[in-house]
C-alpha positions as CSV (number, residue, x, y, z in Angstrom):
1,M,3.3,-40.3,6.4
2,K,5.0,-42.1,3.2
3,I,5.0,-38.9,0.9
4,I,6.5,-38.8,-2.5
5,I,7.6,-35.2,-4.0
6,L,8.1,-35.1,-7.7
7,G,10.7,-32.0,-8.4
8,A,13.6,-31.2,-6.6
9,G,13.8,-27.6,-7.5
10,Q,13.5,-24.9,-5.0
11,V,9.9,-25.7,-3.7
12,G,10.3,-29.7,-3.9
13,G,13.7,-29.4,-2.1
14,T,12.4,-27.2,0.6
15,L,9.7,-29.2,1.0
16,A,11.4,-32.1,1.2
17,E,13.7,-30.7,4.1
18,H,10.5,-29.4,6.0
19,L,8.7,-32.5,5.9
20,S,12.1,-34.9,6.5
21,Q,12.5,-33.1,9.8
22,E,9.1,-34.2,11.2
23,N,9.9,-38.3,10.8
24,N,8.0,-38.5,7.5
25,D,8.9,-40.9,4.7
26,I,9.9,-38.9,2.2
27,T,11.0,-40.2,-1.4
28,L,12.2,-37.2,-3.9
29,V,11.9,-37.9,-7.7
30,D,13.5,-35.9,-10.4
31,I,15.5,-36.0,-13.8
32,D,18.3,-34.3,-11.6
33,A,20.6,-36.9,-10.5
34,E,23.2,-34.3,-9.2
35,R,20.7,-32.2,-7.7
36,L,19.0,-35.7,-5.8
37,Q,22.5,-36.4,-4.9
38,Q,22.8,-32.6,-3.3
39,L,19.7,-33.1,-0.9
40,A,20.2,-37.0,0.0
41,T,23.8,-36.0,1.6
42,R,22.0,-33.6,4.1
43,L,18.5,-34.7,4.3
44,D,17.0,-38.3,5.7
45,I,15.3,-39.0,2.5
46,R,15.1,-41.3,-0.5
47,T,15.7,-40.4,-4.0
48,I,14.7,-41.7,-7.4
49,T,16.3,-40.4,-10.9
50,G,13.8,-40.3,-13.7
51,T,10.8,-38.9,-15.1
52,A,7.7,-38.1,-12.3
53,S,4.9,-39.3,-14.7
54,Y,6.5,-42.8,-15.8
55,P,4.3,-45.6,-13.8
56,A,7.6,-47.7,-13.4
57,V,9.3,-44.5,-11.9
58,L,6.5,-43.9,-9.6
59,E,6.0,-48.0,-8.8
60,Q,9.7,-47.6,-8.0
61,A,9.0,-44.7,-5.6
62,G,6.9,-46.6,-3.4
63,G,3.5,-45.3,-5.0
64,E,1.5,-48.4,-4.4
65,D,1.1,-47.4,-0.6
66,A,2.2,-43.6,-0.8
67,D,-0.1,-41.5,1.4
68,L,0.3,-38.5,-0.4
69,L,1.6,-37.2,-4.0
70,I,3.4,-33.7,-4.4
71,A,3.6,-32.9,-7.6
72,V,5.9,-30.0,-8.2
73,T,7.9,-30.2,-11.1
74,S,8.5,-27.5,-13.4
75,A,6.2,-28.8,-16.0
76,D,2.4,-28.5,-15.6
77,E,1.7,-31.6,-18.0
78,V,4.0,-33.7,-15.9
79,N,2.3,-33.1,-12.8
80,M,-0.8,-33.6,-14.1
81,I,-0.3,-36.8,-15.9
82,A,1.8,-38.0,-12.9
83,C,-1.5,-37.5,-10.7
84,Q,-3.3,-39.2,-13.2
85,V,-1.1,-42.1,-13.1
86,A,-0.9,-42.1,-9.1
87,H,-5.0,-42.3,-9.3
88,T,-5.2,-44.7,-12.0
89,L,-2.6,-47.5,-10.9
90,F,-1.8,-47.0,-7.4
91,R,-5.3,-45.2,-6.0
92,T,-3.2,-42.7,-3.9
93,P,-5.3,-41.0,-1.6
94,T,-4.4,-37.3,-2.0
95,K,-2.6,-36.0,-5.1
96,I,-1.7,-32.0,-4.9
97,A,-0.3,-30.6,-8.4
98,R,1.4,-27.2,-9.3
99,V,0.2,-25.7,-12.4
100,R,1.2,-22.6,-13.8
101,A,-0.6,-21.8,-17.1
102,S,-3.7,-20.2,-17.3
103,A,-4.9,-21.8,-20.0
104,Y,-5.5,-24.8,-17.6
105,L,-6.5,-23.0,-14.5
106,A,-9.3,-21.4,-16.4
107,H,-11.0,-24.6,-16.9
108,Q,-11.4,-25.7,-12.8
109,E,-14.0,-28.7,-14.1
110,L,-10.5,-30.3,-15.5
111,F,-8.9,-31.4,-12.4
112,A,-11.8,-33.8,-10.9
113,N,-11.6,-37.6,-10.3
114,S,-13.8,-38.0,-13.4
115,A,-11.1,-35.7,-15.6
116,I,-7.5,-35.5,-14.0
117,P,-7.9,-36.4,-11.0
118,V,-6.0,-33.6,-8.6
119,N,-7.1,-33.0,-5.0
120,V,-5.4,-29.9,-4.4
121,L,-4.3,-27.3,-7.5
122,I,-1.7,-25.3,-6.2
123,S,-0.6,-21.9,-8.7
124,P,2.7,-20.5,-7.4
125,E,1.9,-17.0,-9.3
126,Q,-1.6,-16.5,-7.9
127,T,-0.4,-17.1,-4.5
128,I,2.4,-15.0,-4.7
129,T,0.5,-12.1,-5.9
130,D,-2.0,-12.5,-3.1
131,A,0.7,-12.2,-0.8
132,I,2.4,-9.0,-2.3
133,Q,-1.4,-7.6,-2.8
134,R,-2.1,-7.5,1.0
135,L,1.7,-5.9,1.4
136,I,0.4,-3.1,-0.6
137,E,-2.7,-2.5,0.7
138,H,-1.1,-2.4,4.2
139,P,1.9,-0.1,4.5
140,G,4.0,-0.6,7.0
141,A,4.0,-4.5,7.5
142,L,6.2,-6.6,6.5
143,Q,4.0,-9.8,6.4
144,V,0.3,-10.3,6.0
145,L,-1.1,-13.5,6.7
146,E,-5.0,-14.3,6.2
147,F,-7.2,-17.1,8.3
148,A,-10.5,-18.1,8.6
149,G,-11.4,-16.8,5.0
150,G,-9.9,-13.3,5.4
151,L,-11.9,-12.4,9.0
152,V,-8.3,-12.6,10.6
153,Q,-5.2,-11.1,9.8
154,L,-1.9,-11.9,11.2
155,V,0.8,-9.2,10.7
156,A,4.4,-8.5,11.3
157,V,5.5,-5.3,11.6
158,K,9.2,-3.8,12.6
159,A,9.3,-1.5,15.6
160,Y,11.3,1.9,15.0
161,A,12.9,3.8,17.0
162,G,11.1,6.7,18.6
163,G,7.9,4.6,17.4
164,P,4.9,5.1,20.0
165,L,5.4,1.3,21.5
166,V,9.3,1.3,21.7
167,G,10.0,1.2,25.0
168,Q,6.6,0.2,26.3
169,R,5.6,-3.0,27.9
170,L,3.0,-4.9,26.1
171,S,0.5,-4.7,28.8
172,T,-0.1,-0.9,27.8
173,L,-1.3,-1.8,24.2
174,H,-4.8,-1.6,24.9
175,Q,-4.0,2.1,26.5
176,H,-2.9,3.0,22.7
177,L,-6.0,1.0,20.9
178,P,-8.8,1.2,23.2
179,R,-11.2,0.4,20.3
180,V,-9.2,-2.2,18.8
181,D,-8.8,-5.8,20.4
182,T,-5.3,-7.2,19.5
183,R,-2.8,-9.8,20.7
184,V,1.1,-9.8,19.8
185,V,1.2,-13.5,19.4
186,A,5.3,-13.7,18.7
187,I,7.9,-11.1,18.7
188,Y,11.4,-12.0,17.2
189,R,14.5,-9.9,18.6
190,H,17.7,-10.3,16.9
191,D,16.3,-13.3,15.2
192,H,15.5,-15.2,18.2
193,P,12.0,-15.7,19.5
194,L,10.3,-14.4,22.3
195,I,7.1,-15.7,24.0
196,P,5.5,-12.3,24.5
197,R,4.2,-11.5,28.4
198,G,2.5,-8.5,29.8
199,D,5.9,-7.1,30.9
200,T,7.3,-7.8,27.8
201,M,9.0,-4.3,26.4
202,I,9.3,-4.2,22.8
203,E,12.6,-2.4,21.3
204,A,13.8,-0.6,18.3
205,D,13.9,-3.4,15.3
206,D,11.5,-5.9,16.8
207,E,9.9,-8.0,14.5
208,V,6.3,-8.0,16.2
209,F,3.5,-10.1,15.1
210,F,0.0,-9.3,16.2
211,I,-3.5,-10.6,15.8
212,A,-6.7,-9.0,14.9
213,A,-9.7,-9.0,13.1
214,Q,-9.5,-7.9,9.5
215,R,-11.1,-4.8,10.1
216,D,-8.9,-3.8,13.0
217,I,-5.8,-4.4,10.9
218,R,-5.0,-0.7,9.4
219,A,-5.7,0.7,13.0
220,V,-3.0,-1.7,14.9
221,I,-0.6,-1.0,11.8
222,R,-1.5,3.4,12.2
223,E,-0.5,2.8,15.8
224,L,3.0,1.0,14.9
225,H,4.0,3.2,11.8
226,R,2.4,6.6,12.4
227,G,2.6,8.7,9.3
228,E,2.6,5.7,6.9
229,R,0.7,7.0,3.5
230,E,-1.1,4.6,1.7
231,F,0.8,3.2,-1.7
232,R,-0.7,5.1,-4.7
233,R,2.1,5.0,-7.3
234,V,3.5,1.2,-8.1
235,M,6.3,0.7,-10.1
236,I,6.7,-2.9,-11.0
237,A,9.9,-4.5,-12.5
238,G,9.4,-7.5,-14.6
239,G,5.9,-8.4,-16.5
240,G,5.8,-12.0,-16.4
241,N,3.1,-13.6,-14.6
242,I,3.0,-12.6,-11.2
243,G,4.1,-8.5,-12.5
244,L,0.8,-9.2,-15.0
245,Y,-1.5,-10.2,-12.1
246,L,-0.4,-7.6,-9.7
247,A,-1.0,-5.1,-12.2
248,E,-4.2,-6.5,-13.2
249,R,-5.6,-6.3,-9.4
250,L,-4.0,-2.8,-8.6
251,E,-4.5,-0.8,-11.6
252,S,-7.8,0.3,-11.0
253,N,-7.1,1.8,-7.6
254,H,-3.2,2.8,-8.1
255,R,-1.2,4.4,-10.8
256,I,0.9,1.6,-12.1
257,K,4.1,1.6,-14.4
258,L,5.2,-1.6,-15.4
259,I,8.7,-2.3,-16.9
260,E,9.6,-5.1,-19.1
261,Q,12.7,-5.8,-21.1
262,S,11.3,-8.1,-23.7
263,L,9.5,-6.4,-26.6
264,A,7.0,-8.7,-27.6
265,R,5.9,-9.3,-23.8
266,C,5.6,-5.7,-23.8
267,Q,3.0,-5.8,-26.4
268,T,1.0,-8.5,-24.8
269,L,0.9,-6.5,-21.2
270,S,-0.3,-3.8,-23.1
271,E,-3.2,-5.7,-24.5
272,R,-4.3,-7.2,-21.4
273,L,-3.9,-4.0,-18.9
274,D,-6.2,-1.2,-19.0
275,S,-4.9,1.7,-17.5
276,S,-1.2,0.8,-16.3
277,V,1.6,2.2,-18.1
278,V,4.0,-0.7,-19.7
279,L,7.5,0.8,-20.2
280,H,10.1,-1.3,-22.7
281,G,13.6,-1.8,-20.7
282,S,15.5,-2.5,-18.1
283,A,14.5,-2.2,-14.3
284,T,18.6,-1.5,-13.8
285,N,18.7,1.3,-16.0
286,Q,19.0,4.7,-13.8
287,H,18.1,6.9,-16.6
288,L,14.7,5.1,-17.5
289,L,13.8,5.4,-13.4
290,E,14.7,8.9,-13.6
291,E,13.1,9.5,-16.3
292,E,10.0,7.7,-15.0
293,N,9.7,10.0,-11.9
294,I,10.8,6.9,-9.4
295,A,11.3,9.6,-6.8
296,E,7.7,10.0,-6.7
297,C,7.0,6.2,-6.1
298,D,5.3,5.0,-3.4
299,I,6.5,1.4,-3.7
300,F,8.5,-0.3,-6.3
301,C,8.0,-4.1,-6.7
302,A,11.1,-6.3,-7.9
303,L,9.3,-9.2,-9.5
304,T,11.4,-10.5,-12.2
305,N,12.8,-14.2,-12.3
306,D,16.5,-13.1,-11.8
307,D,17.4,-12.4,-8.1
308,E,20.3,-10.4,-9.0
309,V,18.2,-8.1,-11.3
310,N,15.8,-7.8,-8.6
311,V,18.3,-6.9,-6.0
312,M,20.3,-4.3,-7.9
313,S,17.1,-2.6,-9.0
314,S,15.4,-2.4,-6.1
315,M,18.4,-0.6,-4.5
316,L,18.8,1.5,-7.2
317,A,15.4,2.5,-7.1
318,K,15.6,3.3,-3.4
319,R,18.5,5.3,-4.2
320,L,16.9,7.5,-6.6
321,G,14.0,7.9,-4.2
322,A,11.5,5.4,-4.0
323,R,9.7,5.4,-0.9
324,K,9.5,1.5,-0.6
325,V,10.9,-1.2,-2.5
326,L,9.8,-5.1,-2.6
327,T,12.1,-7.7,-4.0
328,L,11.6,-11.1,-5.0
329,I,14.2,-13.5,-3.7
330,N,13.8,-17.2,-5.3
331,N,17.1,-18.0,-3.2
332,P,15.5,-18.5,0.3
333,A,18.7,-18.3,2.0
334,Y,19.1,-14.7,1.2
335,V,16.0,-13.2,2.0
336,D,16.8,-12.3,5.8
337,L,20.4,-11.3,4.7
338,I,18.8,-7.9,2.6
339,Q,15.7,-7.2,4.2
340,G,15.3,-4.3,6.5
341,G,18.8,-2.5,4.9
342,V,18.0,-0.8,1.9
343,I,15.5,-3.2,0.8
344,D,12.5,-2.9,2.8
345,I,10.8,-6.4,2.3
346,A,11.9,-9.3,1.1
347,L,9.6,-12.1,-0.2
348,S,10.6,-15.6,-0.8
349,P,8.3,-17.2,-3.4
350,Q,9.3,-20.6,-1.8
351,Q,8.5,-19.3,1.5
352,V,4.8,-18.4,0.4
353,M,4.3,-21.7,-1.2
354,I,5.5,-23.9,1.6
355,G,2.3,-22.9,3.8
356,T,-0.1,-23.8,1.3
357,L,1.0,-27.3,0.8
358,L,1.7,-27.7,4.4
359,T,-2.2,-27.3,5.0
360,H,-2.8,-30.1,3.4
361,I,-0.2,-32.5,4.8
362,R,-0.9,-31.5,8.2
363,R,-2.8,-34.3,10.5
364,G,-6.5,-33.3,12.3
365,D,-8.9,-30.8,11.1
366,I,-6.3,-27.5,9.6
367,A,-7.7,-25.1,7.6
368,K,-4.5,-22.9,6.9
369,V,-0.9,-22.9,7.6
370,H,1.4,-20.3,7.2
371,S,5.3,-21.3,7.7
372,L,7.6,-18.4,8.8
373,R,11.5,-17.4,9.3
374,R,12.6,-20.1,6.9
375,G,10.2,-22.6,8.3
376,A,11.1,-22.5,11.9
377,A,7.9,-21.3,13.0
378,E,4.0,-21.9,11.6
379,V,1.0,-20.4,12.2
380,I,-1.7,-23.3,12.0
381,E,-5.5,-22.7,11.9
382,A,-7.0,-25.7,13.6
383,V,-10.8,-26.6,13.7
384,A,-12.0,-27.9,17.0
385,H,-14.0,-31.1,17.0
386,G,-15.8,-33.5,19.7
387,D,-17.0,-32.6,23.3
388,S,-14.8,-32.3,26.9
389,L,-14.8,-36.0,26.9
390,S,-13.4,-36.9,23.4
391,S,-11.3,-33.7,22.9
392,K,-8.3,-31.7,24.9
393,V,-9.7,-28.3,23.9
394,V,-13.5,-28.4,23.5
395,G,-15.3,-27.5,26.7
396,R,-12.2,-25.9,28.2
397,T,-11.1,-22.1,28.8
398,L,-7.8,-21.2,26.8
399,D,-6.2,-21.2,30.0
400,E,-6.9,-24.4,31.0
401,I,-5.5,-25.8,27.7
402,K,-2.1,-27.5,27.7
403,L,-0.2,-26.1,25.2
404,P,3.2,-27.4,24.3
405,S,5.9,-25.1,25.3
406,D,6.4,-22.1,22.7
407,T,3.1,-22.2,21.4
408,T,0.5,-19.4,21.8
409,I,-3.0,-19.1,20.8
410,G,-3.7,-15.9,19.0
411,A,-7.6,-15.8,18.6
412,L,-10.6,-18.0,17.5
413,V,-12.9,-17.7,15.1
414,R,-16.8,-18.8,15.8
415,G,-19.0,-18.5,12.8
416,K,-18.2,-15.0,11.9
417,N,-17.0,-13.8,15.4
418,V,-13.6,-12.9,16.1
419,L,-12.5,-13.6,19.7
420,I,-9.2,-12.3,20.4
421,A,-8.1,-14.7,23.0
422,Q,-8.5,-14.0,26.4
423,P,-7.9,-16.8,29.3
424,D,-11.6,-17.0,30.1
425,I,-12.9,-18.0,27.0
426,V,-14.5,-21.5,26.5
427,V,-13.3,-23.6,23.4
428,E,-16.6,-24.7,21.2
429,S,-16.7,-27.7,18.6
430,G,-16.5,-25.9,15.7
431,D,-14.5,-23.0,16.6
432,H,-11.0,-22.1,14.7
433,L,-8.0,-21.7,16.5
434,I,-5.2,-19.6,15.5
435,L,-1.8,-20.9,16.9
436,F,1.6,-19.5,16.6
437,V,4.2,-22.1,17.1
438,V,7.6,-20.7,17.3
439,D,9.6,-24.0,17.6
440,K,8.5,-26.2,14.8
441,Q,9.5,-29.4,16.4
442,R,6.2,-28.6,18.8
443,I,3.9,-29.2,15.3
444,R,3.5,-32.7,16.3
445,E,2.5,-32.4,19.8
446,V,-0.2,-29.3,18.5
447,E,-1.4,-31.6,16.3
448,R,-2.6,-34.5,18.9
449,L,-4.1,-31.6,20.7
450,M,-6.5,-30.9,18.4
451,Q,-7.2,-34.1,17.4
452,V,-10.5,-36.1,18.9
453,G,-10.6,-39.0,21.1
454,I,-12.1,-42.6,19.5
455,T,-14.4,-41.9,21.8
456,F,-15.8,-39.2,19.5
457,F,-16.7,-41.6,16.6
């Protein structure tokens, strides 16, 4: 696939790295020549220095025969105009644009072929807020990923010493949860993946990924993390868009305190929020945290745009008695370094966004993609089509499907029904299959598996 990526920031650079490893023809455009040189020295990509929305720059980047344009520069207007130019001059089939400003997002009618031709609109702040909200709603989880419109969730939890499943074989899971249908699809031990089998033993500090219907997720987490209370008192550091959106969503059911350093922004936040308490000050101020009873806080969320402030305020909050801390880390390389110590959950905006973008890049009918473990693994929701002659999955039991190595099917969604994977389930056309791919190098094999043969047409 020939792909033009506009913007070589954290998202654009990370995306170029992901896609260049999959034999795509990648051209990366940015005004920062030094940044492009850094990426070009370690990635197999072509780079163009220039303003991403200029017709001549897009033509030089190969706009005439590009399959996909992904506009993720830091400027909404550049992203939107680039899509307009690509549509008008080059008829680029698919155009994805990152748009942050709520002033634009409030008018979805703008993003149509007759206006600003954007096929897929992505909003980083909204996507990240969704991820944080799911984590707050599921105490004990390290990740909560949704599929099939929320009917199915994949959750990562850390097994702790003395926990009910530590030292137990996976085959005993049903005995612990007799009324819940769930399946462990992957285990990471010391950062190395294990394909789970019935005789696999869970050890302390394992990162366990399990899949279940949304209605059953809390029961499974409670089994793995007995005694984990719901989060009610939430303190948010950073009153930017993410902090504001999160407070707006939670304040009706939670007690929210939001710390913001800019006095002018505090006034704006106070006008937008109903019951949340807005505090003017620094999240790294020990006196302020103590004065606001940080020791009674269920979860402290550090959501500023400064990694150092986020890490230091989280460590301080935890030392002063906060039950859990969640930290936004813009440098994805730091996430695994800090998570699991003093900091309970580290979240990379780039990794959250990559999954959203990959959904529209994967071949076949792909409904959802989530990128895991810094892109090393993926969870894919793929739709089965065809019949037993044209498809490699339809009309076959799960046990008969020849899956690529290091790949497991966790669940199927048929209409509104969630079927946790069992060997004798027969796949029907229209089923949504949730596949966990431990080795990203197998993605192309998974895509080919889900594509229908020419006889179907």
